[in-house]
GUGU-113425 format. One record per residue (C-alpha): residue number from 1; x, y, z; residue in three letters. Coordinates in nm, 4 decimals. Last residue first. Layout:
<recs>
> k; c1; c2; c3; r
> NUM; X; Y; Z; Ala
...
</recs>
This chain:
<recs>
> k; c1; c2; c3; r
> 368; 22.3208; 4.4939; 17.5895; Phe
> 367; 22.4373; 4.4125; 17.2398; Leu
> 366; 22.2013; 4.5134; 16.9596; Ile
> 365; 22.2232; 4.2848; 16.6575; Lys
> 364; 22.2191; 4.4489; 16.3186; Tyr
> 363; 21.9294; 4.4739; 16.0694; Arg
> 362; 21.7038; 4.6054; 16.3453; Arg
> 361; 21.6381; 4.9562; 16.2132; Met
> 360; 21.5802; 4.8293; 15.8593; Gly
> 359; 21.3289; 4.5662; 15.9700; Val
> 358; 21.1246; 4.8221; 16.1634; Asn
> 357; 21.1472; 5.0742; 15.8783; Leu
> 356; 20.9873; 4.8145; 15.6498; Val
> 355; 20.7234; 4.7354; 15.9137; Leu
> 354; 20.6424; 5.1057; 15.9517; Gly
> 353; 20.6060; 5.1357; 15.5737; Val
> 352; 20.3409; 4.8615; 15.5860; Ala
> 351; 20.1695; 5.0262; 15.8843; Ile
> 350; 20.1522; 5.3504; 15.6845; Met
> 349; 20.0061; 5.1706; 15.3836; Asn
> 348; 19.7400; 5.0021; 15.5979; Thr
> 347; 19.6537; 5.3392; 15.7545; Ile
> 346; 19.6027; 5.4925; 15.4092; Phe
> 345; 19.3998; 5.1995; 15.2773; Ser
> 344; 19.1653; 5.1933; 15.5765; Ser
> 343; 19.1230; 5.5720; 15.5949; Gly
> 342; 19.0333; 5.6676; 15.2392; Gly
> 341; 19.1155; 5.9344; 14.9811; Tyr
> 340; 19.3607; 5.8234; 14.7156; Ser
> 339; 19.7171; 5.9595; 14.7223; Met
> 338; 19.9117; 5.7710; 14.9899; Phe
> 337; 19.9025; 5.4549; 14.7752; Pro
> 336; 19.6679; 5.4792; 14.4703; Leu
> 335; 19.3458; 5.2979; 14.5559; Pro
> 334; 19.2413; 4.9689; 14.3890; Leu
> 333; 18.8904; 4.9965; 14.2405; Gly
> 332; 18.9432; 4.7274; 13.9782; Thr
> 331; 18.9018; 4.9059; 13.6441; Ile
> 330; 19.0763; 4.7064; 13.3706; Pro
> 329; 19.4361; 4.7971; 13.2792; Met
> 328; 19.5826; 4.9926; 12.9839; Ile
> 327; 19.3110; 5.2599; 12.9843; Gly
> 326; 19.4973; 5.5622; 13.1188; Ile
> 325; 19.3206; 5.5633; 13.4570; Thr
> 324; 19.3283; 5.1819; 13.4705; Met
> 323; 19.7076; 5.1728; 13.4393; Gly
> 322; 19.7543; 5.4331; 13.7124; Ile
> 321; 19.5598; 5.2149; 13.9550; Asn
> 320; 19.6993; 4.8801; 13.8362; Ile
> 319; 20.0660; 4.9843; 13.8358; Phe
> 318; 20.0523; 5.1761; 14.1641; Ile
> 317; 19.8562; 4.9092; 14.3502; His
> 316; 20.0781; 4.6286; 14.2204; Phe
> 315; 20.3957; 4.8159; 14.3123; Thr
> 314; 20.2708; 4.8974; 14.6625; Phe
> 313; 20.1684; 4.5403; 14.7454; Met
> 312; 20.4809; 4.3917; 14.5877; Thr
> 311; 20.7045; 4.6276; 14.7863; Ile
> 310; 20.5219; 4.5329; 15.1072; Val
> 309; 20.5636; 4.1614; 15.0368; Gly
> 308; 20.9336; 4.2049; 14.9551; Val
> 307; 20.9753; 4.4017; 15.2798; Ile
> 306; 20.8199; 4.1231; 15.4868; Ile
> 305; 21.0303; 3.8706; 15.2943; Leu
> 304; 21.3555; 4.0439; 15.3896; Met
> 303; 21.2592; 4.0519; 15.7561; Gly
> 302; 21.1756; 3.6812; 15.7612; Tyr
> 301; 21.4873; 3.5825; 15.5682; Leu
> 300; 21.7233; 3.7422; 15.8193; Asp
> 299; 21.9788; 4.0236; 15.8541; Lys
> 298; 21.8073; 4.2612; 15.6139; Ser
> 297; 22.0566; 4.4625; 15.4077; Lys
> 296; 21.9071; 4.3802; 15.0664; Ser
> 295; 21.5585; 4.4467; 15.2045; Ala
> 294; 21.6608; 4.7982; 15.3163; Ile
> 293; 21.7884; 4.8772; 14.9664; Asn
> 292; 21.4726; 4.7363; 14.8118; Leu
> 291; 21.2677; 4.9664; 15.0355; Met
> 290; 21.4738; 5.2650; 14.9252; Arg
> 289; 21.4225; 5.1628; 14.5621; Leu
> 288; 21.0436; 5.1346; 14.6082; Ile
> 287; 21.0139; 5.4866; 14.7533; Leu
> 286; 21.2515; 5.6295; 14.4916; Phe
> 285; 21.0299; 5.4822; 14.2185; Leu
> 284; 20.7170; 5.6192; 14.3870; Tyr
> 283; 20.8722; 5.9663; 14.3899; Leu
> 282; 20.9674; 5.9260; 14.0229; Val
> 281; 20.6102; 5.8222; 13.9417; Leu
> 280; 20.4774; 6.1351; 14.1160; Leu
> 279; 20.7146; 6.3571; 13.9195; Leu
> 278; 20.6147; 6.1825; 13.5953; Ile
> 277; 20.2477; 6.2591; 13.6610; Gly
> 276; 20.3176; 6.6228; 13.7434; Gly
> 275; 20.5301; 6.6646; 13.4281; Ile
> 274; 20.2596; 6.5022; 13.2132; Phe
> 273; 20.0017; 6.7509; 13.3352; Gly
> 272; 19.9498; 6.9109; 13.6758; Leu
> 271; 19.5727; 6.9679; 13.6481; Glu
> 270; 19.4644; 6.6929; 13.4102; Glu
> 269; 19.7199; 6.4355; 13.5206; Gly
> 268; 19.6631; 6.5043; 13.8906; Leu
> 267; 19.2879; 6.4685; 13.8472; Val
> 266; 19.3340; 6.1455; 13.6517; Ser
> 265; 19.5679; 6.0201; 13.9244; Phe
> 264; 19.2854; 6.0584; 14.1801; Ile
> 263; 19.0705; 5.8189; 13.9767; Phe
> 262; 18.9968; 5.5497; 14.2373; Asp
> 261; 18.9465; 5.7892; 14.5302; Thr
> 260; 18.9074; 6.1674; 14.4910; His
> 259; 18.7838; 6.1558; 14.1306; Gln
> 258; 18.5320; 5.8797; 14.1841; Glu
> 257; 18.3669; 5.9803; 13.8531; Pro
> 256; 18.5183; 6.2393; 13.6149; Leu
> 255; 18.2559; 6.4535; 13.4418; Phe
> 254; 18.2218; 6.6504; 13.7633; Gln
> 253; 18.2570; 6.9997; 13.6113; Leu
> 252; 18.5592; 7.0590; 13.8370; Gln
> 251; 18.7301; 6.7315; 13.7452; Asn
> 250; 18.6772; 6.7130; 13.3707; Gln
> 249; 18.7370; 7.0891; 13.3546; Thr
> 248; 19.0630; 7.0871; 13.5507; Gly
> 247; 19.1160; 7.4344; 13.6900; Arg
> 246; 19.1342; 7.3679; 14.0648; Tyr
> 245; 19.5136; 7.3239; 14.0327; Leu
> 244; 19.6520; 7.4210; 13.6934; Gly
> 243; 19.5591; 7.3202; 13.3399; Lys
> 242; 19.8434; 7.0713; 13.3057; Gly
> 241; 20.2127; 7.1196; 13.2224; Leu
> 240; 20.2663; 6.8764; 12.9338; Leu
> 239; 19.9106; 6.8112; 12.8219; Gly
> 238; 19.6358; 6.7932; 13.0819; Gly
> 237; 19.3788; 6.7094; 12.8137; Ser
> 236; 19.5140; 6.3558; 12.7856; Gly
> 235; 19.4742; 6.2784; 13.1564; Val
> 234; 19.1183; 6.4134; 13.1688; Ala
> 233; 19.0088; 6.2560; 12.8387; Ile
> 232; 19.1570; 5.9232; 12.9492; Lys
> 231; 18.9625; 5.9456; 13.2760; Ser
> 230; 18.6386; 6.0338; 13.0994; Gln
> 229; 18.6694; 5.7268; 12.8744; Ile
> 228; 18.7744; 5.5030; 13.1667; Val
> 227; 18.4782; 5.5955; 13.3819; His
> 226; 18.2146; 5.5952; 13.1063; Tyr
> 225; 18.2896; 5.2430; 12.9821; Gly
> 224; 18.0526; 5.0739; 13.2276; Ala
> 223; 17.7640; 5.3026; 13.1322; Gly
> 222; 17.7574; 5.6006; 12.8960; Leu
> 221; 18.0310; 5.4693; 12.6661; Pro
> 220; 17.9081; 5.1056; 12.6711; Asp
> 219; 18.0802; 4.9215; 12.3834; Met
> 218; 18.3089; 5.2233; 12.3462; Asn
> 217; 18.5394; 5.1048; 12.6255; Pro
> 216; 18.6451; 4.7977; 12.4184; Asn
> 215; 18.8904; 4.5554; 12.5824; Leu
> 214; 18.8606; 4.7325; 12.9175; Phe
> 213; 18.4835; 4.7346; 12.8645; Val
> 212; 18.4870; 4.3548; 12.8497; Leu
> 211; 18.6863; 4.3394; 13.1744; Ile
> 210; 18.4588; 4.5883; 13.3470; Arg
> 209; 18.1519; 4.4018; 13.2218; Lys
> 208; 18.2725; 4.0782; 13.3773; Lys
> 207; 18.3180; 4.2571; 13.7096; Gln
> 206; 17.9706; 4.4149; 13.6848; Phe
> 205; 17.8145; 4.0718; 13.6353; Gly
> 204; 17.9913; 3.9153; 13.9320; Glu
> 203; 18.2750; 3.6744; 13.8612; Leu
> 202; 18.2429; 3.3001; 13.9234; Ser
> 201; 18.1818; 3.2290; 13.5540; Phe
> 200; 18.5171; 3.3804; 13.4594; Trp
> 199; 18.6937; 3.1513; 13.7085; Ala
> 198; 18.6134; 2.8580; 13.4777; Ile
> 197; 18.7754; 3.0348; 13.1813; Pro
> 196; 19.0789; 3.1144; 13.4025; Ala
> 195; 19.1415; 2.7474; 13.4898; Leu
> 194; 19.4086; 2.7088; 13.2224; Leu
> 193; 19.5784; 3.0301; 13.3355; Val
> 192; 19.5717; 2.9175; 13.6977; Gly
> 191; 19.7225; 2.5817; 13.6066; Ser
> 190; 20.0006; 2.7641; 13.4209; Leu
> 189; 20.0695; 2.9762; 13.7287; Ile
> 188; 20.0883; 2.6661; 13.9486; Leu
> 187; 20.3195; 2.4937; 13.7028; Gly
> 186; 20.5466; 2.7962; 13.6953; Ser
> 185; 20.5576; 2.8018; 14.0755; Leu
> 184; 20.6435; 2.4304; 14.0858; Leu
> 183; 20.9124; 2.4731; 13.8204; Lys
> 182; 21.0598; 2.7704; 14.0042; Ile
> 181; 21.0989; 2.5778; 14.3317; Asn
> 180; 21.0429; 2.8213; 14.6182; Ala
> 179; 21.3412; 3.0337; 14.7206; Gly
> 178; 21.1789; 3.2962; 14.9410; Gly
> 177; 21.1950; 3.5616; 14.6687; Ala
> 176; 20.9869; 3.3369; 14.4406; Phe
> 175; 20.7397; 3.2561; 14.7190; Met
> 174; 20.7186; 3.6261; 14.8083; Met
> 173; 20.6521; 3.7213; 14.4455; Val
> 172; 20.3874; 3.4505; 14.3955; Phe
> 171; 20.1962; 3.5162; 14.7181; Phe
> 170; 20.2069; 3.8962; 14.6998; Ile
> 169; 20.0674; 3.8842; 14.3449; Ala
> 168; 19.7854; 3.6565; 14.4623; Leu
> 167; 19.7082; 3.8896; 14.7529; Leu
> 166; 19.6956; 4.1887; 14.5169; Val
> 165; 19.4612; 4.0026; 14.2812; Met
> 164; 19.2192; 3.9414; 14.5686; Ser
> 163; 19.2360; 4.3132; 14.6545; Ser
> 162; 19.1299; 4.4016; 14.2982; Gly
> 161; 18.8535; 4.1410; 14.2692; Leu
> 160; 18.6595; 4.2745; 14.5670; Asp
> 159; 18.3158; 4.1122; 14.5939; Pro
> 158; 18.2484; 4.0730; 14.8960; Gln
> 157; 18.2787; 3.7086; 14.7834; Lys
> 156; 18.6225; 3.7689; 14.6294; Met
> 155; 18.7452; 3.8902; 14.9692; Ile
> 154; 18.6349; 3.5674; 15.1392; Leu
> 153; 18.7941; 3.3558; 14.8649; Ile
> 152; 19.1197; 3.5525; 14.8817; Ile
> 151; 19.1238; 3.5242; 15.2635; Pro
> 150; 19.1143; 3.1422; 15.2332; Phe
> 149; 19.3544; 3.1209; 14.9399; Gly
> 148; 19.6475; 3.2973; 15.1058; Val
> 147; 19.7066; 3.0395; 15.3768; Tyr
> 146; 19.5921; 2.7682; 15.1346; Leu
> 145; 19.8597; 2.8783; 14.8875; Leu
> 144; 20.1221; 2.8101; 15.1536; Ala
> 143; 19.9756; 2.4620; 15.2020; Leu
> 142; 19.9779; 2.4157; 14.8236; Leu
> 141; 20.3491; 2.5004; 14.8085; Leu
> 140; 20.4361; 2.2656; 15.0931; Glu
> 139; 20.2459; 1.9798; 14.9256; Lys
> 138; 20.4032; 2.0556; 14.5876; Ile
> 137; 20.7475; 1.9997; 14.7426; Asp
> 136; 21.0545; 2.2106; 14.6803; Asn
> 135; 20.9898; 2.4864; 14.9300; Ile
> 134; 21.3355; 2.5411; 15.0729; Asn
> 133; 21.3381; 2.8991; 15.2007; Gly
> 132; 21.4130; 2.7866; 15.5543; Glu
> 131; 21.0735; 2.6117; 15.5693; Lys
> 130; 21.0073; 2.8059; 15.8894; Lys
> 129; 21.1079; 3.1245; 15.7051; Glu
> 128; 20.8566; 3.0509; 15.4284; Ile
> 127; 20.5745; 3.0178; 15.6828; Tyr
> 126; 20.6841; 3.3344; 15.8678; Lys
> 125; 20.6841; 3.5392; 15.5481; Ala
> 124; 20.3428; 3.3988; 15.4509; Leu
> 123; 20.1863; 3.5018; 15.7804; Thr
> 122; 20.3362; 3.8522; 15.7874; Leu
> 121; 20.2474; 3.9265; 15.4239; Ile
> 120; 19.8968; 3.7816; 15.4628; Thr
> 119; 19.8240; 3.9897; 15.7732; Ala
> 118; 19.9446; 4.3050; 15.5957; Ile
> 117; 19.7217; 4.2377; 15.2931; Lys
> 116; 19.4273; 4.1453; 15.5162; Ala
> 115; 19.4454; 4.5018; 15.6525; Phe
> 114; 19.2971; 4.6288; 15.3264; Glu
> 113; 19.0368; 4.3505; 15.3052; Ser
> 112; 18.9135; 4.4445; 15.6550; Pro
> 111; 18.7678; 4.7804; 15.5388; Gln
> 110; 18.6701; 4.9968; 15.8383; Phe
> 109; 18.4097; 5.2684; 15.7949; Arg
> 108; 18.3885; 5.5452; 16.0552; Phe
> 107; 18.0946; 5.7041; 16.2385; Pro
> 106; 18.1036; 5.4443; 16.5169; Gly
> 105; 18.2911; 5.1445; 16.3835; Ile
> 104; 18.1011; 5.0457; 16.0691; Met
> 103; 18.2351; 4.7391; 15.8905; Ile
> 102; 18.3068; 4.7711; 15.5201; Trp
> 101; 18.3367; 4.5486; 15.2150; Arg
> 100; 17.9833; 4.4696; 15.1014; Thr
> 99; 17.9733; 4.5552; 14.7301; Ala
> 98; 17.6919; 4.6634; 14.4978; Gly
> 97; 17.7722; 5.0346; 14.5072; Lys
> 96; 17.7931; 5.0463; 14.8872; Ala
> 95; 17.7066; 4.7795; 15.1421; Ser
> 94; 17.7918; 4.7898; 15.5128; Lys
> 93; 17.9037; 4.4711; 15.6803; Gly
> 92; 17.7435; 4.3088; 15.9836; Ala
> 91; 17.7013; 3.9473; 15.8785; Phe
> 90; 17.9125; 3.9157; 15.5626; Phe
> 89; 18.1726; 4.1666; 15.6835; Val
> 88; 18.2105; 3.9675; 16.0075; Val
> 87; 18.3753; 3.6900; 15.8034; Leu
> 86; 18.6589; 3.9185; 15.6870; Leu
> 85; 18.6996; 4.0393; 16.0460; Phe
> 84; 18.7267; 3.6807; 16.1722; Ile
> 83; 18.9788; 3.5922; 15.9004; Ile
> 82; 19.2040; 3.8834; 16.0026; Asn
> 81; 19.1785; 3.7899; 16.3706; Ile
> 80; 19.2848; 3.4356; 16.2763; Val
> 79; 19.5853; 3.5631; 16.0772; Tyr
> 78; 19.6999; 3.7975; 16.3542; Ile
> 77; 19.6766; 3.5106; 16.6037; Ile
> 76; 19.8803; 3.2884; 16.3734; Asn
> 75; 20.1306; 3.5699; 16.3165; Val
> 74; 20.1998; 3.6026; 16.6897; Tyr
> 73; 20.5647; 3.4989; 16.7065; Lys
> 72; 20.6406; 3.7074; 16.3967; Gly
> 71; 20.5421; 4.0248; 16.5817; Ile
> 70; 20.8306; 3.9518; 16.8206; Val
> 69; 21.0632; 3.9184; 16.5211; Arg
> 68; 20.9290; 4.2500; 16.3875; Tyr
> 67; 21.0441; 4.4201; 16.7078; Asp
> 66; 20.7559; 4.6359; 16.8314; Ile
> 65; 20.8219; 5.0106; 16.8109; Ser
> 64; 20.8155; 5.0476; 16.4335; Ile
> 63; 20.4626; 4.9119; 16.3838; Ala
> 62; 20.3430; 5.1278; 16.6752; Val
> 61; 20.5040; 5.4356; 16.5195; Leu
> 60; 20.3433; 5.3526; 16.1841; Met
> 59; 20.0020; 5.3327; 16.3516; Ala
> 58; 20.0596; 5.6780; 16.5047; Ala
> 57; 20.1668; 5.8138; 16.1647; Leu
> 56; 19.8556; 5.6587; 16.0099; Gly
> 55; 19.6310; 5.8207; 16.2699; Val
> 54; 19.7812; 6.1603; 16.1802; Ala
> 53; 19.7461; 6.0950; 15.8054; Phe
> 52; 19.3932; 5.9637; 15.8576; Trp
> 51; 19.3103; 6.2946; 16.0292; Met
> 50; 19.4609; 6.4899; 15.7427; Leu
> 49; 19.2503; 6.2794; 15.5064; Gln
> 48; 18.9402; 6.3657; 15.7073; Met
> 47; 19.0184; 6.7362; 15.7027; Lys
> 46; 19.0769; 6.7270; 15.3269; Val
> 45; 18.7543; 6.5343; 15.2710; Tyr
> 44; 18.5495; 6.7827; 15.4771; Tyr
> 43; 18.7012; 7.0929; 15.3176; Tyr
> 42; 18.3921; 7.2912; 15.4270; Asp
> 41; 18.2898; 7.3363; 15.0647; Lys
> 40; 18.3501; 6.9641; 15.0170; Ala
> 39; 18.0633; 6.8754; 15.2484; Glu
> 38; 17.8197; 7.0685; 15.0246; Ala
> 37; 17.9187; 6.8350; 14.7432; Ser
> 36; 18.1483; 6.7654; 14.4493; Thr
> 35; 18.2850; 7.1129; 14.3758; Ser
> 34; 18.6271; 7.1260; 14.5416; Asn
> 33; 18.6439; 6.7518; 14.5991; Thr
> 32; 18.9114; 6.6774; 14.3382; Ala
> 31; 19.0998; 7.0003; 14.4164; Ser
> 30; 19.1308; 6.9240; 14.7868; Ser
> 29; 19.2040; 6.5600; 14.7057; Ile
> 28; 19.4916; 6.6835; 14.4848; Ile
> 27; 19.6369; 6.8834; 14.7754; Ile
> 26; 19.5940; 6.5918; 15.0176; Ile
> 25; 19.7641; 6.3550; 14.7737; Gly
> 24; 20.0591; 6.5888; 14.7235; Ile
> 23; 20.0962; 6.5967; 15.1023; Cys
> 22; 20.0852; 6.2158; 15.1156; Ser
> 21; 20.3521; 6.1888; 14.8442; Ile
> 20; 20.5801; 6.4269; 15.0375; Ile
> 19; 20.5184; 6.2527; 15.3726; Val
> 18; 20.5920; 5.9082; 15.2285; Val
> 17; 20.9118; 6.0352; 15.0642; Leu
> 16; 21.0210; 6.1957; 15.3934; Ile
> 15; 20.9660; 5.8656; 15.5773; Leu
> 14; 21.1830; 5.6788; 15.3287; Leu
> 13; 21.4577; 5.9410; 15.3551; Gly
> 12; 21.4452; 5.9241; 15.7349; Tyr
> 11; 21.5591; 5.5619; 15.7238; Asp
> 10; 21.6110; 5.4898; 16.0961; Phe
> 9; 21.9511; 5.3305; 16.1540; Arg
> 8; 22.0598; 5.5810; 16.4197; Lys
> 7; 21.7130; 5.5444; 16.5726; Leu
> 6; 21.7995; 5.1875; 16.6696; Leu
> 5; 22.0764; 5.3084; 16.8982; Arg
> 4; 21.8259; 5.5332; 17.0724; Lys
> 3; 21.6229; 5.2262; 17.1736; Asp
> 2; 21.2539; 5.2769; 17.0914; Ile
> 1; 21.0204; 5.3113; 17.3916; Met
</recs>
């Protein structure tokens, strides 16, 4: 049970923001799936997302209930379990659209790469804390990169470029926030840039095409460029106030692919317009600011770094997802937090918020 004194420091505002964004997501999913299949007629996707919302709240409660410092004692076990699940994908994973990212658990699909983000945040935060924020040696920096590098390689092999990029972003931001030597970090980034041409040859064919299409969508308007072209048409046609819920032509006539997952923002932009899009961005901004406020009041480095990792994860997802729908970022398949349909991503996000609330509730010592 949670101590009543801890509940006095519970950030209800953060929880309310999550609930509001999730409710908007469920409404937009309802519109996005209104005419996609026979399942949609029975509100299948809406019911499933409501179920994930309930499961997510339960997962958040668990994440809140266990002191984050106690969780920190078991990060090595969490990390190993994470690696095992990522390896299981290659032997018992389910393939879809050229990628093998899911493990079937009964009738449900479980995506280990989503939960790998939480495992990486917890592991990296504990590593930096043990170094007391003084990572001034290239050996220490490379060891930290190894922690992140192993899951990145496994996720890249699925292939899932988007989630790999998220882990890299988490690594660099957490290392910076944790006090790592700036020159060493800069050198590592520069090395990555110089090695980028080599990394190009390790990408799958469809990943290379996505990057080329990002530079010129009209090179393959009916193929790889179709998604982004239709998405830009949807967002642009929404105008200031949008066409109204269930009235988006790109959405309802099924010109817009993956409208309830990757391109959920395109549906919102078409049906609720520029005002709807700005409202969602403002809600996300408040969400991030509340997390930053909690991080600034954290009583220890470990707690602060957990929140920094979560903020980085959310910010990267939001920027990349919305960016790809309006054509300023390549298509990566990253879901929009609390908006896109999907159980693994939604539950991961709820656990992440639970960890932030956990740190905020325990920012002062409890005297017994």
